[in-house]
C-alpha positions as CSV (number, residue, x, y, z in Angstrom):
1,M,-65.1,50.9,115.9
2,L,-62.5,49.3,117.5
3,R,-60.4,46.8,115.5
4,G,-61.2,43.9,118.5
5,Q,-64.2,44.8,118.8
6,H,-65.5,43.9,115.6
7,S,-64.0,40.2,116.3
8,A,-66.3,40.5,119.6
9,D,-69.4,41.4,117.3
10,I,-68.7,38.5,114.6
11,M,-68.4,35.9,117.8
12,L,-71.6,37.4,119.2
13,L,-73.2,37.2,116.0
14,E,-72.4,33.6,115.5
15,E,-73.3,32.7,119.0
16,K,-76.6,34.5,118.6
17,K,-77.2,32.0,115.3
18,E,-75.9,28.9,117.2
19,L,-78.8,29.8,120.0
20,V,-81.5,30.1,117.4
21,A,-80.2,27.4,115.7
22,N,-80.0,24.9,118.5
23,S,-83.3,25.8,119.5
24,I,-85.6,24.9,116.6
25,R,-86.7,21.1,116.5
26,G,-86.2,18.8,113.6
27,V,-88.9,16.2,113.5
28,P,-87.6,13.5,110.9
29,D,-90.3,11.5,109.0
30,F,-92.9,14.3,109.7
31,P,-95.4,14.1,108.5
32,K,-94.3,11.2,106.2
33,K,-91.4,9.4,106.0
34,G,-88.2,11.1,104.0
35,I,-89.6,14.6,105.1
36,M,-87.5,16.9,108.2
37,F,-89.9,19.2,110.0
38,W,-88.7,21.8,111.8
39,D,-90.4,23.1,114.7
40,I,-90.2,26.5,115.8
41,T,-92.6,25.7,118.7
42,T,-89.3,25.2,120.7
43,L,-87.7,28.4,119.5
44,C,-90.7,30.6,120.5
45,L,-90.7,28.8,123.8
46,D,-87.0,30.1,124.6
47,P,-87.0,34.1,125.3
48,A,-83.5,34.4,124.3
49,A,-83.8,32.7,121.3
50,F,-86.7,34.3,120.6
51,R,-85.0,37.6,120.8
52,C,-82.2,37.0,118.8
53,C,-84.3,35.7,116.1
54,I,-86.9,38.7,115.8
55,E,-83.8,41.0,116.1
56,A,-82.0,39.2,113.2
57,F,-85.1,39.7,111.3
58,A,-85.3,43.5,112.2
59,E,-81.6,43.9,111.2
60,R,-81.9,42.1,108.1
61,Y,-85.1,44.2,106.9
62,R,-84.5,47.3,108.7
63,D,-83.8,49.5,105.0
64,Q,-86.3,47.5,103.2
65,R,-89.8,49.8,104.0
66,I,-92.2,47.3,105.0
67,D,-95.5,48.7,106.6
68,V,-97.2,45.5,107.7
69,I,-95.8,42.1,109.1
70,A,-98.6,39.2,109.1
71,G,-98.4,36.5,110.8
72,S,-100.8,33.2,111.2
73,T,-101.3,31.2,114.2
74,T,-100.6,27.0,114.3
75,T,-102.8,24.4,115.5
76,L,-101.0,21.6,117.6
77,C,-101.9,18.4,116.3
78,H,-101.6,15.1,118.6
79,Y,-101.5,11.9,116.8
80,K,-102.3,8.6,118.7
81,D,-100.2,5.5,117.3
């Protein structure tokens, strides 16, 4: 790898981290006062940020010999004031 390429890769990585972090919405005082709820729905709705997130997970766990990844669905709740 060229020396300048390493610096460019680090910058790109930082830009991707920022893209992902900025696409996760913080909801203060939810579900109760003093709790910060981090809503990833906004991440899932941003194709570029979602792709960066999935690629980061894949890279991090590439050599871990993982056979299955399981997930759950979320239920959106709407509260009336």
